[in-house]
N, C-alpha and C positions, 0 to 999 in steps of 0.2 A: 218739267212741271213748274209752274210759276209759284212763287212765294206769295204769302198774303200781302206783303208790302208791294210787290209788283202788281198784284191784282188791284190793290187800292190805287196805285198810281195810274193804272189803265183806266179805272173808273173815273178818276179825276180828269184825265186827258179827254175822255169822251163826254165830259160834262154830265155824268149820270149822278145828280145830286141825291135822288131818292135812294139809289142803291148804296151810295156812300153813307146816308143816314141810317139805313138798315145795318150796314156793316159796323158802324160806330155803336149802335145799340147792342149788337151781338158781342162786340169787344168789351163794352162796359159790363154786360152781364157775366162774361167770362172772368173779368177782373174781380168782380164782387164774390164770385164762388171760390177763388183762390185764397188761401190763407197767406198771411204776411210772411211767414217762414215755413218753408216746406219741411215736413218731418223727415228725419233721417230714415233710411231704409232699415238700418240696424243700429240701435243706439249703442249697445255694448255687446261684445262677444261673450256668451255664457260658457262657463266651463262645463264640460259634459260630466254629469253625475248620474248615478242610478236613478235618482228621483226625477231628474230631467228626462231621462230615457223613458221611464215609465209614463211621464206626462205626455211625451211624444206619442207613445203607443196608444194611450187613451184617446188623444186627439185623432189619431189616424183611424181608430176603430169607431169612435162615436160620431165623427163628422165626415163629410165628403170633401175635406180640404185636401189640396194637392200637397206634395212634399215641400214645394217652395213656399206655400202659404203657411204651413206649419212651422217651417224654418224661420220665416219672418216673425211669426207670432211669439216664438220662444227665444229668438235671438241667437240662433246658430245658423250655419250654412246648410244648404240642401243636401250635401254629401253626408253630413253627420246624421241627418234625419234618415237618409237611405240606409246607412249602416245599422241604425237602430231597428228599422222596420224589416229590412231584408235579412240581416245577418245576426240580429240579436245582440249586437255589441253594446257595451256600457251598461248592461242590465245588472251586473253584479259589481260590488264594490271592491273586487279583488285587485290589490295593487300589483300583483304579478301577472295580470292578464296582458295579452298582447298589446291591446290599445293603450293600457296604462303605461307599460314600459316604453312604447313608442312615443307617447306624449312626454314622458320624463326625459328621454334622450333628446327630443326636440327642444325642450326647455333648457337642457344643459348646453346644447349647441348655441342657442341664442345668448345665454349668459356668457359663454366663452368668447363670443365676438368673432371677428373675421378669422377664417382658417388660415394658418401659416402654411408655407410650402411643406409638402410631405417630406419627412426625413427618410433616408435610406433608399430612396428611389432615384434612379439615374434618368436624366432627361434623355429623350430619344435624340440621336444626332440628326442635325438638319442635313438634308440631302445636298444643299448647295455648299456645305462646309466639309464634306467628306474629302479625304486626301485623294488626289489623282493617282492612278496606278503608274508605277514606273515601267519604262520600256527597257527590255534587255538589249544588250549590244548585239546587233545583227551578226557581227563577225563571230561571236561566241556561240550563237545558236546553230550555226553550221548549215542551215538550209535556206538562209536568206529570208526566213519568215520573221515577222515581229512577234515576240512573245512577251507576255506580261509576267512580272515577278510577283 
């Protein structure tokens, strides 16, 4: 499929000045409709609270908005909206709820910084670094077969 620029160049090569004039009019109208700065999809991430969860449920029940539209409107991601609508999460302010504890653990991990290597764990030996088996002396094995020790 050709791009708009390629289409414009083809019109120019063919000498189709009227078509170029129409194209320029459409481009100018499009530029006029656009704002100088495109709005951000989500300005800031909202912290999930019981009040925000109730607002999400109210929007879901009162409007025919999709989860994505609700998420954009309230400033959270669509997954959070789904958790509220389908699973009733975040509706109570209990700090011991599963989602609150999970959030607190995530915040603690972020504050702790990059994870150091786990202590007490042994690294698995690399296959190319394993010692080779020793061969037994064939004279001692008695039957002329090679045996591994």
